[in-house]
GUGULO-794561 format. One record per residue (C-alpha): residue number from 1; residue in three letters; chain; x negated, z negated, y. Coordinates in steps of 0.02 Angstrom, whole numbers. Layout:
> NUM,ALA,A,X,Z,Y
...
***
This chain:
> 1,MET,A,-963,1070,2573
> 2,ASN,A,-1116,1047,2627
> 3,PHE,A,-1181,1064,2445
> 4,LEU,A,-1099,1228,2432
> 5,HIS,A,-1162,1285,2601
> 6,HIS,A,-1349,1240,2557
> 7,THR,A,-1332,1308,2393
> 8,LEU,A,-1312,1473,2458
> 9,THR,A,-1435,1459,2602
> 10,VAL,A,-1570,1423,2465
> 11,ALA,A,-1491,1562,2371
> 12,GLY,A,-1497,1697,2514
> 13,LYS,A,-1675,1647,2548
> 14,GLU,A,-1733,1672,2374
> 15,ILE,A,-1660,1837,2351
> 16,GLN,A,-1744,1889,2516
> 17,LEU,A,-1911,1833,2436
> 18,LEU,A,-1856,1937,2286
> 19,LEU,A,-1833,2091,2364
> 20,ARG,A,-2010,2068,2434
> 21,GLU,A,-2082,2069,2251
> 22,ARG,A,-2084,2244,2221
> 23,GLY,A,-2204,2230,2067
> 24,GLY,A,-2087,2092,1988
> 25,LEU,A,-1939,2212,2023
> 26,ALA,A,-2017,2349,1944
> 27,VAL,A,-2039,2263,1778
> 28,LEU,A,-1869,2193,1775
> 29,PHE,A,-1784,2357,1813
> 30,LEU,A,-1887,2518,1801
> 31,LEU,A,-1994,2462,1643
> 32,PRO,A,-1832,2420,1531
> 33,LEU,A,-1744,2587,1582
> 34,LEU,A,-1915,2683,1534
> 35,VAL,A,-1936,2580,1362
> 36,GLY,A,-1752,2621,1335
> 37,SER,A,-1748,2797,1384
> 38,LEU,A,-1905,2829,1271
> 39,TYR,A,-1818,2736,1117
> 40,GLY,A,-1646,2815,1161
> 41,THR,A,-1709,2998,1168
> 42,MET,A,-1811,2973,1017
> 43,GLN,A,-1653,2912,911
> 44,THR,A,-1559,3045,979
> 45,GLN,A,-1667,3179,934
> 46,ILE,A,-1696,3111,759
> 47,THR,A,-1509,3096,749
> 48,ARG,A,-1486,3280,808
> 49,ASP,A,-1632,3339,697
> 50,ALA,A,-1538,3273,543
> 51,GLU,A,-1383,3341,575
> 52,SER,A,-1438,3510,605
> 53,ASN,A,-1555,3495,446
> 54,PRO,A,-1437,3410,316
> 55,ILE,A,-1506,3492,173
> 56,PHE,A,-1621,3370,85
> 57,LEU,A,-1568,3409,-113
> 58,THR,A,-1592,3590,-198
> 59,VAL,A,-1495,3636,-346
> 60,ALA,A,-1498,3787,-466
> 61,LEU,A,-1315,3832,-510
> 62,VAL,A,-1281,3963,-638
> 63,ASN,A,-1111,4029,-653
> 64,GLN,A,-1087,4112,-791
> 65,ASP,A,-884,4105,-760
> 66,ASN,A,-804,4242,-687
> 67,GLY,A,-632,4177,-660
> 68,ILE,A,-543,4062,-516
> 69,PHE,A,-608,3901,-565
> 70,GLY,A,-779,3961,-592
> 71,GLN,A,-788,4039,-406
> 72,GLU,A,-684,3891,-334
> 73,LEU,A,-830,3753,-405
> 74,SER,A,-968,3865,-355
> 75,LYS,A,-882,3890,-174
> 76,ALA,A,-859,3701,-167
> 77,LEU,A,-1041,3665,-213
> 78,ARG,A,-1116,3787,-79
> 79,ALA,A,-1006,3707,54
> 80,ILE,A,-1085,3534,25
> 81,PRO,A,-1197,3500,189
> 82,ILE,A,-1329,3400,104
> 83,LEU,A,-1354,3528,-52
> 84,GLU,A,-1441,3676,-37
> 85,VAL,A,-1399,3796,-204
> 86,ILE,A,-1493,3925,-265
> 87,THR,A,-1441,4050,-395
> 88,PRO,A,-1561,4098,-550
> 89,ALA,A,-1515,4216,-671
> 90,THR,A,-1504,4114,-812
> 91,PRO,A,-1487,3947,-890
> 92,ALA,A,-1663,3955,-955
> 93,GLU,A,-1741,4005,-770
> 94,ALA,A,-1639,3842,-686
> 95,GLU,A,-1708,3729,-837
> 96,ARG,A,-1886,3794,-791
> 97,GLN,A,-1850,3754,-613
> 98,VAL,A,-1805,3567,-645
> 99,ALA,A,-1953,3555,-764
> 100,GLU,A,-2069,3618,-621
> 101,GLY,A,-1997,3491,-495
> 102,ASP,A,-1940,3646,-393
> 103,VAL,A,-1759,3585,-398
> 104,THR,A,-1670,3412,-411
> 105,ALA,A,-1547,3472,-552
> 106,ALA,A,-1473,3627,-625
> 107,ILE,A,-1286,3647,-650
> 108,ILE,A,-1238,3770,-784
> 109,ILE,A,-1039,3849,-785
> 110,PRO,A,-997,3896,-945
> 111,ALA,A,-915,4080,-977
> 112,ASP,A,-752,4011,-1041
> 113,PHE,A,-736,3884,-885
> 114,THR,A,-579,3948,-814
> 115,ALA,A,-497,3992,-983
> 116,GLN,A,-511,3821,-1037
> 117,VAL,A,-452,3747,-888
> 118,ASP,A,-315,3868,-876
> 119,ALA,A,-252,3828,-1053
> 120,TYR,A,-275,3636,-1022
> 121,GLU,A,-415,3614,-1137
> 122,THR,A,-567,3515,-1140
> 123,THR,A,-726,3599,-1069
> 124,GLN,A,-899,3534,-1022
> 125,LEU,A,-1020,3578,-876
> 126,THR,A,-1204,3557,-907
> 127,VAL,A,-1306,3465,-780
> 128,ILE,A,-1482,3455,-790
> 129,LEU,A,-1561,3325,-692
> 130,ASP,A,-1752,3285,-652
> 131,PRO,A,-1785,3108,-732
> 132,ALA,A,-1952,3091,-613
> 133,ASP,A,-1825,3080,-448
> 134,PRO,A,-1678,2960,-526
> 135,THR,A,-1603,2912,-344
> 136,ARG,A,-1576,3115,-316
> 137,ALA,A,-1526,3144,-472
> 138,GLU,A,-1392,3001,-473
> 139,ILE,A,-1324,3082,-288
> 140,VAL,A,-1320,3263,-387
> 141,ASN,A,-1228,3186,-534
> 142,GLY,A,-1098,3085,-409
> 143,ILE,A,-1074,3248,-325
> 144,MET,A,-1026,3341,-471
> 145,GLN,A,-900,3201,-513
> 146,SER,A,-820,3234,-368
> 147,ALA,A,-823,3412,-366
> 148,VAL,A,-753,3429,-545
> 149,ALA,A,-625,3291,-497
> 150,GLU,A,-551,3436,-395
> 151,VAL,A,-547,3573,-510
> 152,THR,A,-473,3440,-637
> 153,ILE,A,-325,3407,-497
> 154,TRP,A,-301,3580,-501
> 155,GLY,A,-290,3618,-675
> 156,GLU,A,-177,3478,-718
> 157,VAL,A,-62,3533,-578
> 158,GLN,A,-55,3699,-647
> 159,TYR,A,-25,3636,-815
> 160,GLY,A,120,3525,-753
> 161,VAL,A,209,3669,-652
> 162,ARG,A,203,3791,-807
> 163,THR,A,276,3644,-921
> 164,VAL,A,405,3613,-809
> 165,LEU,A,450,3808,-784
> 166,LEU,A,452,3811,-965
> 167,GLU,A,558,3685,-1011
> 168,SER,A,692,3704,-866
> 169,ASP,A,735,3882,-948
> 170,LEU,A,754,3925,-773
> 171,LEU,A,641,4074,-799
> 172,ASP,A,692,4127,-974
> 173,GLN,A,768,4300,-917
> 174,ALA,A,620,4339,-802
> 175,ASP,A,482,4465,-861
> 176,PRO,A,304,4391,-891
> 177,GLN,A,238,4458,-717
> 178,ALA,A,374,4347,-628
> 179,GLN,A,362,4222,-712
> 180,ARG,A,162,4197,-669
> 181,ALA,A,224,4233,-484
> 182,ALA,A,335,4079,-494
> 183,ALA,A,211,3982,-560
> 184,ALA,A,81,4037,-439
> 185,GLN,A,193,4019,-301
> 186,SER,A,235,3843,-355
> 187,LEU,A,52,3778,-387
> 188,GLY,A,12,3832,-202
> 189,VAL,A,140,3748,-118
> 190,ILE,A,99,3590,-208
> 191,MET,A,-83,3602,-188
> 192,THR,A,-50,3645,10
> 193,ARG,A,35,3471,21
> 194,ILE,A,-110,3389,-71
> 195,ASN,A,-235,3461,48
> 196,GLU,A,-115,3400,195
> 197,LEU,A,-118,3229,105
> 198,ARG,A,-301,3233,98
> 199,ASN,A,-333,3255,281
> 200,ASP,A,-187,3127,333
> 201,PRO,A,-189,3012,184
> 202,LEU,A,-47,2868,170
> 203,ILE,A,-186,2754,133
> 204,ARG,A,-338,2738,249
> 205,VAL,A,-507,2643,215
> 206,SER,A,-558,2538,359
> 207,SER,A,-747,2463,360
> 208,GLU,A,-774,2277,419
> 209,ASP,A,-907,2147,433
> 210,LEU,A,-894,1984,358
> 211,GLN,A,-806,1920,510
> 212,GLY,A,-664,2041,491
> 213,ALA,A,-719,2162,647
> 214,THR,A,-695,2342,635
> 215,VAL,A,-875,2417,616
> 216,GLU,A,-880,2610,661
> 217,GLY,A,-1028,2725,642
> 218,GLY,A,-1140,2828,716
> 219,ILE,A,-1305,2829,833
> 220,THR,A,-1210,2768,977
> 221,VAL,A,-1155,2616,901
> 222,TYR,A,-1336,2582,861
> 223,PHE,A,-1365,2596,1040
> 224,ALA,A,-1244,2450,1069
> 225,TYR,A,-1394,2343,982
> 226,LEU,A,-1544,2446,1033
> 227,PHE,A,-1527,2426,1230
> 228,PRO,A,-1428,2258,1248
> 229,GLY,A,-1592,2194,1153
> 230,ILE,A,-1705,2281,1267
> 231,THR,A,-1607,2220,1410
> 232,VAL,A,-1603,2033,1346
> 233,MET,A,-1785,2019,1319
> 234,PHE,A,-1826,2086,1485
> 235,VAL,A,-1703,1968,1567
> 236,PHE,A,-1799,1831,1510
> 237,PHE,A,-1945,1893,1609
> 238,ILE,A,-1875,1810,1750
> 239,VAL,A,-1921,1655,1679
> 240,GLY,A,-2092,1666,1742
> 241,MET,A,-2033,1713,1899
> 242,ALA,A,-1920,1577,1923
> 243,GLY,A,-2027,1437,1886
> 244,GLU,A,-2182,1535,1987
> 245,SER,A,-2068,1522,2139
> 246,LEU,A,-2019,1340,2124
> 247,LEU,A,-2195,1303,2104
> 248,ARG,A,-2261,1389,2238
> 249,GLU,A,-2136,1311,2362
> 250,ARG,A,-2193,1146,2297
> 251,GLU,A,-2384,1193,2319
> 252,THR,A,-2331,1268,2489
> 253,GLY,A,-2247,1113,2553
> 254,THR,A,-2086,1201,2578
> 255,LEU,A,-2005,1078,2455
> 256,ARG,A,-2053,942,2548
> 257,ARG,A,-1976,1015,2694
> 258,LEU,A,-1830,1055,2631
> 259,VAL,A,-1807,872,2542
> 260,ALA,A,-1850,799,2700
> 261,ALA,A,-1690,887,2782
> 262,PRO,A,-1510,854,2746
> 263,VAL,A,-1533,966,2584
> 264,SER,A,-1517,871,2418
> 265,LYS,A,-1622,910,2286
> 266,ALA,A,-1481,974,2172
> 267,ALA,A,-1425,1109,2301
> 268,VAL,A,-1628,1161,2290
> 269,ILE,A,-1616,1190,2114
> 270,ALA,A,-1429,1246,2102
> 271,GLY,A,-1468,1386,2245
> 272,LYS,A,-1630,1444,2145
> 273,VAL,A,-1530,1460,1974
> 274,LEU,A,-1403,1557,2089
> 275,ALA,A,-1523,1682,2157
> 276,PHE,A,-1590,1723,1973
> 277,THR,A,-1433,1733,1909
> 278,LEU,A,-1372,1864,2017
> 279,LEU,A,-1537,1955,1996
> 280,VAL,A,-1494,1952,1808
> 281,CYS,A,-1321,2015,1828
> 282,LEU,A,-1385,2171,1930
> 283,GLN,A,-1511,2176,1800
> 284,VAL,A,-1397,2179,1642
> 285,ALA,A,-1276,2299,1771
> 286,VAL,A,-1398,2437,1786
> 287,LEU,A,-1469,2438,1617
> 288,LEU,A,-1309,2452,1513
> 289,GLY,A,-1234,2576,1643
> 290,VAL,A,-1374,2691,1636
> 291,ALA,A,-1372,2671,1436
> 292,HIS,A,-1165,2705,1446
> 293,ILE,A,-1175,2843,1546
> 294,ALA,A,-1349,2948,1494
> 295,PHE,A,-1328,2886,1306
> 296,GLN,A,-1128,2854,1275
> 297,MET,A,-1157,2676,1218
> 298,PRO,A,-998,2595,1191
> 299,LEU,A,-951,2447,1300
> 300,GLY,A,-801,2392,1215
> 301,ASP,A,-629,2341,1280
> 302,GLU,A,-662,2170,1350
> 303,PRO,A,-744,2179,1506
> 304,LEU,A,-708,2012,1547
> 305,GLY,A,-819,1941,1399
> 306,LEU,A,-962,2061,1459
> 307,VAL,A,-956,1994,1627
> 308,LEU,A,-943,1805,1565
> 309,LEU,A,-1084,1844,1441
> 310,THR,A,-1199,1904,1578
> 311,ILE,A,-1182,1776,1699
> 312,ILE,A,-1208,1646,1557
> 313,LEU,A,-1356,1734,1509
> 314,GLY,A,-1428,1730,1684
> 315,LEU,A,-1381,1532,1687
> 316,VAL,A,-1487,1508,1539
> 317,ALA,A,-1646,1611,1571
> 318,SER,A,-1649,1531,1759
> 319,ALA,A,-1628,1369,1683
> 320,LEU,A,-1776,1400,1570
> 321,GLY,A,-1880,1445,1713
> 322,MET,A,-1833,1277,1793
> 323,LEU,A,-1875,1203,1625
> 324,VAL,A,-2048,1298,1630
> 325,ALA,A,-2077,1236,1800
> 326,SER,A,-2050,1055,1756
> 327,PHE,A,-2193,1061,1633
> 328,ALA,A,-2332,1190,1727
> 329,LYS,A,-2456,1111,1819
> 330,SER,A,-2463,1270,1940
> 331,ALA,A,-2361,1421,2003
> 332,LYS,A,-2477,1525,1909
> 333,GLN,A,-2472,1434,1736
> 334,ALA,A,-2297,1438,1765
> 335,ASP,A,-2287,1626,1766
> 336,SER,A,-2403,1635,1626
> 337,VAL,A,-2321,1533,1501
> 338,GLY,A,-2154,1617,1551
> 339,THR,A,-2215,1798,1511
> 340,ILE,A,-2280,1729,1343
> 341,LEU,A,-2103,1651,1311
> 342,GLY,A,-2030,1824,1354
> 343,PHE,A,-2113,1912,1226
> 344,VAL,A,-2111,1774,1112
> 345,LEU,A,-1929,1729,1113
> 346,ALA,A,-1898,1927,1117
> 347,GLY,A,-1976,1935,926
> 348,LEU,A,-1906,1783,856
> 349,GLY,A,-1744,1819,940
> 350,GLY,A,-1733,2004,864
> 351,ALA,A,-1718,2078,1031
> 352,ILE,A,-1833,2231,952
> 353,ALA,A,-1714,2349,872
> 354,ILE,A,-1796,2376,688
> 355,ASN,A,-1621,2390,599
> 356,GLN,A,-1455,2435,611
> 357,PHE,A,-1386,2278,632
> 358,PRO,A,-1444,2118,735
> 359,LEU,A,-1584,1998,656
> 360,THR,A,-1444,1852,637
> 361,ARG,A,-1352,1978,493
> 362,SER,A,-1498,1990,384
> 363,ASP,A,-1536,1855,239
> 364,SER,A,-1705,1848,293
> 365,PRO,A,-1784,1673,338
> 366,MET,A,-1795,1747,511
> 367,ALA,A,-1621,1739,537
> 368,ILE,A,-1620,1566,512
> 369,ILE,A,-1751,1562,645
> 370,ALA,A,-1689,1681,755
> 371,GLN,A,-1530,1556,774
> 372,LEU,A,-1644,1432,881
> 373,THR,A,-1666,1569,1013
> 374,PRO,A,-1549,1610,1151
> 375,HIS,A,-1589,1800,1131
> 376,SER,A,-1502,1804,952
> 377,HIS,A,-1334,1724,1024
> 378,ALA,A,-1341,1853,1192
> 379,ILE,A,-1382,2006,1075
> 380,GLU,A,-1247,1968,944
> 381,ALA,A,-1105,1942,1072
> 382,PHE,A,-1155,2099,1153
> 383,TYR,A,-1158,2176,999
> 384,ARG,A,-991,2130,933
> 385,LEU,A,-909,2165,1114
> 386,MET,A,-981,2319,1122
> 387,ALA,A,-986,2384,948
> 388,GLU,A,-857,2318,851
> 389,GLN,A,-742,2302,1013
> 390,ALA,A,-728,2104,993
> 391,SER,A,-612,2012,1087
> 392,LEU,A,-678,1871,1218
> 393,LEU,A,-597,1740,1076
> 394,ASP,A,-708,1809,956
> 395,VAL,A,-875,1780,1044
> 396,LEU,A,-835,1604,1121
> 397,PRO,A,-957,1527,986
> 398,GLN,A,-1095,1625,1075
> 399,LEU,A,-1046,1594,1239
> 400,ALA,A,-1019,1425,1204
> 401,ILE,A,-1212,1390,1128
> 402,LEU,A,-1277,1492,1266
> 403,LEU,A,-1195,1376,1397
> 404,GLY,A,-1269,1240,1287
> 405,MET,A,-1456,1288,1308
> 406,ALA,A,-1429,1321,1497
> 407,LEU,A,-1352,1149,1523
> 408,LEU,A,-1499,1079,1399
> 409,PHE,A,-1621,1161,1512
> 410,GLY,A,-1561,1122,1656
> 411,ALA,A,-1555,944,1634
> 412,ILE,A,-1707,925,1559
> 413,ALA,A,-1799,1012,1711
> 414,ALA,A,-1690,905,1831
> 415,ARG,A,-1756,750,1751
> 416,ARG,A,-1923,800,1732
> 417,PHE,A,-1972,914,1892
> 418,ARG,A,-2048,826,2046
> 419,PHE,A,-2019,894,2201
> 420,GLU,A,-2186,813,2279
***
């Protein structure tokens, strides 16, 4: 009971001292909010610009067919957001524009396109691609394959409907106009049902990562990496503050008086670790809360996992601060070393979001180095909980590694640190 009381007393005193350090609090709270807001606003604006100006491929379309299939194919191509469709007068003009690099491709719909499809006969579209831009040309080719597939389905269904009606002898006594009307009505019903199935398919495709977690897309999911990365980076800036605080008390003789009083050394260290852990919890709650409110960053479906992760992250950072104090010769040196460690570990651990996914998921040698830092495991756990809706069990490996690091740092610090 005395140990708990002494620990809480030391923690309360430390919190009071921290509240007076306005410069340090600004670094821990205001600076990451400023950096996160700048990055978040920039990424949001880039996304909005991309959504409002999606056209990046220009194609020349020459429709020589006046029938329904030529019109529908032209309409379908114009409805594709990434295509800007221009309509030169002749195929020769379209081919010239491809040769001069004005367009990525020229699409020629022949005059007998509808007649051939209507008769269920093989027909051919001409697509002239720019060899100087093979990537975009391949995209156009893929788009055309998809668009033609739609027309092919329509043609096959129409042929099937006509064949069934003719072979069933149901309309033998009807005039040609009634036969066409019946075929058109049947075709319309079938195509309507196909469109319904397309919008609500029986089989859905779900994207998962290698661990089997469902992966969503969008800028908000990227924010589930960006903001935790920034948060983790600034969390470890308390390393220097914690080390400096402990050594300053030794230099001023406060630790000597505490040890002389009925306060154990373990209670002194535990109280300081508790104070800085609570500071980290508040820091994470503020930074991620602002990101959630201002940028719609997802928080996942496992609040208990986020709470445990935040507490353990605070323990790791605080214990690392004690470890730095056990090696440093002065409070000033501990602060400097802690600040340098904050930047170095953030870079090695992938706290700066330069890709869509955490660094540990890449194939680069840096991914192996990142595994040696607490940052990478914390960011991976945050990302899995928030972006991939992982459960507490899913992030237990990361939590165990972080807790192991906290215990290791604390054990070394306790063995090396001298109170006098």
